[in-house]
N, C-alpha and C positions, 0 to 999 in steps of 0.2 A: 280821365286818367285813372278812375278806379279807386280815388283816395277822397275821404271825406274832407271838404274845405269849407271854411266860412266864406260869407259873402265878400269880404275884403280880399281874402286869398284868391277866389275865384276871379276878381278884378285883375290882381296881379298876374294871373296866369290866363288872362282873357286874350286869346288868338286875335280877335277883332278889334280890341281897344288900340288906342294910340299908345306909344311908348311913354309920353308924358302922362297919361292917364294911369298907366300901370305903376309908374314911379310915384305918383301922388298917393295911390293906394299904399304903397310900401311905406311911404312917410306916415301915412295915418296908422298904418299897422305898428310901425316902431313907437309912435307917440302913444298909442294905446297899451304899450307894454307887451306887444307880441314877442318880443325877444326874451321875456322873462323865462328863466330855466334853460334856455339854450346854452349848451356848453360854451366855455371860452375857447378862442381859436387855439388850435394845437399846432403841430408841425406839419401835418398833411396838406396838400395842395391838389388841384385838379386843373390842369391847363389845356384841356381838351374837351370842352363841354359844347356839344351842338345844341342850337335853340331853333325855334320855329323858323328862323331865317334860312335854315335848310331843312333838316328834319329833325323833330324832337318833340316831346310832349311838354316842353318847358319854354316859356318866354325868357328872354334875358333877365328880367327882374325876378322871376321865380326860380330860374337857375342859380341866381346869386343867392337868393334866400335859402334854397336847399343846400347849397354849399356852407352857408353860415350855419345851418341847422346841423350839418354834418361834422361841424367843429374844424372846417378847414381854414387856412390862414390867407391862401390866394386861391381865387377862381379865374378861370380863363375861358372866354368864348372862341369858338373855332368852327366857323360854318364852311360848308362846301361851296366854293366859287362865290362866296358873299362875305362882305364885311359890314352889313347892315345892322348887325346886333351891337357892335362895338360901343356906341355912344351910350345906349341904354345900360349896357353890362357895367361900363365904367361908373357910371353915376350909381347904379344900384349897388355896386361893390363899395363905393365911397361911403354911401349912407349906412351900410352894414359893417363898416371899418374893416373891409377885407381888402387885400392886395388884389391887383387886377391885371391879367395880360391878355391882350386881344390878338386876333389874327385870323387867318382863313386857311382852308385846305383846297388843294387843286391837284388834279392829275396832270402829269407831265410825261413827255415822250422820251424813252432811252431807244427808240428805234434806229437811231443813227450811231449806236454804240454796239459793243460787243454783246450786249444783253437784249439785243432786238427780239431774239426768238426764245427768251426765258419768261417765265411768270416771276416777277421781281416781289412786289407786295401787292398786287392787284389781282383778286381771285378772277375777274372777268377778262384780263387781257394780257397778252405776251407784250413785252416791250414798253408798258405803262406803269408808271409808279405813282403813288401818292406821296405828297409832301405837304408841308405847312410852312407858313411864313408867319411869324409871332413876334411879339413885343414891338407892335407897330405904333409909332408916335402919332398921337391924335391929329396933329397938323398935316399928316399925309392922308388923311381919309379920302379926299377928293381924287387924288391920284390913283388911290387904290381901286376905288370904284370905277374909274376910267380903264384901269388895266383889266379889270374883270369883266367889263361890259361884252366884248367880243367872245369871250370864253362862254358866258351865259347865253348869248345869242345862238352860238353853235350847238350848245347843249339842248336849247329849246327845240331846234329843228329836229335834232336825233330823238328827242323825246316823242315828238309827234309821230315820227316813223315806227318807234317801238310800241306806241299805243295802237297803230294800224296793224302791226304784226300780231300783236296781243288779240285783236279782235277777230283775226282769222281762226285763232285757236278757240275762241269763246263760242262762236256760232254753232259749231258741231255738239257742244255741250249743252246748248240751250240757254246760255247765259247772254243777257242783253249786252250789247257792245258798249264800251266805254267812250265817253266824249272827253277828249282831252281839255276843251275849254270848260265843260260844266261839271266834270267829275274830278279831274286831276288838279287843274289849276287853282280851284277854291281851297284845296288842301294846302297851298303853299302860300308864301309872302312875296310872290313873283312882282306884285304891283308896288311893293315898298322895298325893292332891292334885294329881295331874298332869291333863292334858286329853286329850281324843281329838280329832284334827282330820281333815281330809279325807285327809291323807297316810296315816294309820293304815288308813282303809277302803281306799285304794288300794294300800297295802302288803299287806293280807290278799288283795286282788284279785290282786296279783302272784303272791303264794304259790299262789292257786288256778289261774292260767294255768301256772304252772311245774309244778304237780301233774298238770294235765291234758295238756300238750304237752311237758314237759320244757324243758330250756334250749337255746337255739341256734336254728337257722333255722325249725324246726317252730313255735316260739311266734311268730316274725315273721310266718310265712306264716298262722297261725291268727287273729292279730289283724287282719291284712289282709283274710283271707277272711270272717271273722265279723262284723267291726266296721267295715271300711273304714279302718283307721288306716294312715297312712304316718308314716315317720320321716325325719329328717335323715341323711345318710350316717354321720356320726359315731355316732349313737345306734343306727342299724341295724347298724353294725359291732360295738358293745358287745353288742347283742341277738344277734347271729349266733354269737358266740363262747360256746360252752358251759363254757368254762374260766374265764370273766369272774368274779373273786371278788366283785364288786360287783353281780351279775347283778340280784338282786331290787330294789336301790336304783336301778339304771339303768332297769329296767322301771317301777318306780314314777314315776321322773321323766317317761318317755315317756307313761304313763297320765295323769299329771296335765295333761300339754299336751293330749293327744289325745282323752282319754276323760272327764276330769273334769266337762266341761260337759254331758255326757249325763245325769249323774245330779245335778247341782248343784241345791239348792234354795235360794232367797234366804233369808238370814236376816232375822229382824224386829228390833224395838227392844229386846227382852229380852236378846237376844244381842249386839247392836251398839248401845249406848246413844248418845244424842247427844254429840257431841264434847266439848261443854262440861261434861256431867256428869263425864266421865273426868278433864279438865283441872282441874275444881275438886276432885276427890278427890285428884289429886296434889299440888295446892297444900296441901291440908289435912294431908298427911303429909310435907311439905317435900321433895318429890321433883320431878324434871324431867319435864313431859309433852312428848313430842317427835313431830312429824309425821314419817312414815316416807317420805321422798322416794324415788320410784322411778324417774321419768324414762322416756323412750322407750325400749323394749326392742329390742335387735337379736337376737343368738343368746345364748340364755340358757345360763350356765355349767353348770347342771345338768340342761338339757334340759327343764325343767318350766314354761317359760313360751314362750309364742308370740312372735313379732316382732309388736309392737303398740305403738301410741301411747298415752301417758297423759298426765300433767299439764304437760309442757313447753310445749304450745301456750298454755297459760293460766296460767302460773305467776306471772306478775306480778299477775294478779287474785287468785290463790289466797292469796298471802302475806299480804296485809293482812286477810283473813278468818281465817287461822290466829292472827294476833294478837288479833283480836276475840274468838275462841272460846277464848282463854286458853292457847295454846300457848306454851312458853317456849323451845323448841329444835326444831331439825330434825335427825333422824338419816338417814344414808344410807350406802351401801355403796360406796365408791371403786371396786372392781374392776368393778362392774356398769355403770359410766358413763364417758363420755368426758371428757377434760380440759376441752373447752370446756362441757359440761354442769356439771361441777363448779366451774368459775370463775364461771359465771353464778349458780349456787346460792350460793356463797360471798358473792358481792357482794350478793344479795338479803338474805341472812341479816345481813349486816353492816348494811343499810339498815334492817332492821325490827327489829334488836336481838336476833336469835334465837342462841342458843348452837348450835353444831355439834357433833354426836356421830357418830363413824364407827363402823363395825364391818362384819362378814361374816357373813351368816345361816347358820352351819354346820347342815346337816341331811343331809349325804351325806358318806360316807367318801371320796369323790374330791376334796372340798373342802379347801383348805389354810387354815390359821389365820392366816397372815401377811397383812399389808396393805401392801406396800411403797409404795404411793401416799403413805403418811404421811411418807415420807423426802423427798418433793419438798418444796423450800422454800415453794412456794405454798400448802402445806397444814400447815405447822407449827403452826398454832393448833390443829389437831385433837389434837395431842399435849399442848398445854397444857390443853385442855378435858377430856381424858381423865383427866389429873392432878387437876384440880379436882373432877370426879365422884367419883373414888376417895377423895380426902381429904374431901369432903363426906359421902359414906356412911360412912367410918371415924370421923368425928367425931360422927356421929349426927345430921347435918343442919345448917341455919343457915349455910350458905357465903354469902358476900358477893360475889354474881356478878351 
């Protein structure tokens, strides 16, 4: 991760350790006074933390500790197509006296709606949208795993096809082909209920480029020469620095923005079911289905998204459809948006009766867990919503909201 860690911290963030081993290390850390000097919990929260069960530099235990160190009051795990982090996240948060909200993120189809030919909130696809299901009662864990199983299976098939497509591009550049089983899968927790995302493929590709060209200017030059890639001044500076401790993650972000569309294969309905199928499932387990607002993108915080327009131009038309499809909430990431965007979204949520859920999708060591926008009085409702979600999950559901 590029961060100095003690042996016990390394165990807490050990990708290969069992969850129980990581939690035991956290208990030892706390007993040894590891929280001395850590600030008291404030009002901020983060309900959208990715873990190693999709793609992240953090295990659930370390993600909870990072949230505690950041002074948050509530931390929430949300992994792509996976709910495998939830039990460990809940227990780590309990040990750290943090509130906890767990859920999963999934892509759904709007191809049967008037938005079939529009980019909604997915940079890679028209008629496909990201959504979350959050505040899931622990008793529903087995049902969630069963619901996600065919989605993960479909994604695995498409992943293999994308690696095949990638290898046809690597050969002319003299880069050794990637093996899905030996280069990509080991970067994931697929054997423990996790999922494999496009980021895993591009992370494996990052390692392949580093192996071929090393770190520093040679990689920048190689990507430009072989694939015609260009980078923003900030990302170019990161990649030119051979001592950059986050090099592989920064390269991944650059590849996702400039290389991902070269290999991307559009998903089908097996992987991205109709939105109302997921919202109905969320209702059946007493959880909150939330549309993930993206908004028009300027400069991406992690360099993984191009400047591009998404749903802002037709948000007024989208919101009533979301209600019709069974959504109960809108989730968004305040650091990614301007205040005018957020205020407009807040007013629309109030008009259509949507709960608002906030968070920051942690998937890179450069990102911070804090969300200071929550301290703005205009968004005080986001603090209240987080408490409602945490209490709902803690009680096992049946909130009156």
